[in-house]
C-alpha positions, 0 to 999 in steps of 0.5 A: 615195733620192740614193744609190739614183740614184748606183746606178742612173746605175752601171749604168746606165753599164754599157748605155750609152757615151752618157751625161754627168752634169753637177753643180752642185757638189753630191755630196760623200759621194755620187757619189765613185763615179759622178766615177771611173766615168764620167771625163770624163763627169763635168761639176761646172759649179759653181755656174752652173746656167743654163750647166749647163742649156745646156749639155746641151741642147747635148751633148744635140743631138750625140746625147748622154743628159746628166743635170743634178744639183742641188737641186730649188729650184736644178735647175729655178727657178734655170733654168728659160729655160734648160730651156724655150728650149733643152731644152723648146723643142727636145724635147732629151732633157736629164734634170734631177735634182732633188735636196730637192724639196717641204720636204727640205732642212729647216732651210737654208729657202725658198732650198732647198724646191721647193714649185713645181717640179712646177709651172712644169715643168708650164707647159712643152711637152714635158717629162716628170715622174718621181714616185719614192714608195720607193727601189725605184722609183729605178732603174725611174724611171731606166731609163724617162729613159734610154729616154724621147726627152724632157726629163725631171724626176725629184723625189728626196726622202726615199724613203717606207717602206710597211710590206709593200711596193708594186707597181712604179713606174707612172704609178698605183698602188693600195697598199691599199684604204679603205672611205670615202674615196679619197686620190691623192697623189704621192710620199714625202709619203704616209708621214704617211698610214702612220704615222697613231696612229689605225688606224680612221682609216687602215682609212677610207682608199683610197691611191693613188699618183701616179707620172708627169705630166702624168698618163695616163687615169685607170685604172678600177678608180681610177674606179669607186672615185671613183664609189662613195665620191664623196671623194676627198683629194690630197696632196703637198709642193707648193704648191697652184698648179699641182701635184696636185690641180690637174692632177687637176681637170682630168682628173676634168673631162676624163673624167667621173670626177666626185666628191661632194668634191674637198678639196687637201692641199698644202704651206701655205708658211710659215704661222709665218714659221719654219724648221725640219725638213722633217717640222716642214714638212709639219707645220704643213702639215697633211701629217703627224702630229697636224694630218693626223689634224685634218684627216682627221679633219674632211675623213671627217665633211663 
């Protein structure tokens, strides 16, 4: 999604002159066009994310619209205090962009993985998170963030490729119908469902994508489906704590849309204490491949 994000930021510059783009010394072979177009409003802050966020807060206070880009773990966890104190408590429109959410940086290991970024930012006041699924979501999300007066976080990753396409980006999207269970997922990890080696299992699943957090009201179509099927499975490339599953649990209870069973598929961390590609980590967590097939079959038989 990084290329689509860069293009969207170029297009946005044609409509707005209050933009400032701050990068944490990243973007080689991706942001050269941005640097040229933005000129002095393209700032390489170096490996100093805390300072980058505080500078962005000052720029926002002065009436500008700053975007701060880094690897997701560095964009969220390293400057967390500055995000909390300088941005969220003052409700400033600083736009944080984290690339490689979840296991996106693969073999680089846990220092570069972001398995708790969503949970960390969910805890902060005034923060809204955007979770694109496919490449076409990115320009729509960028425009939505630019129009949002609140602090935002954009979680980028390798885009999912969904056969037949998907509806335009929204807080809730139904991706396909199914007979036995409702799967509600966050971001491109849903790709694993479309790569299942058992078509019969795939046909059992109704799939929905969550695009923003905090969650908006549960759509009536989804509520009806949950009451009929009574079985919900959540899916996220994030730790269970403070993730999508917990957000949905609260939403179900407060809206009285209560399934008979709720099962959460999530990043298990590093069970083998080894590191590999993003796909390898997804499979180890039961989020892709045969481990996902096995987990789904067990849940549907329960």
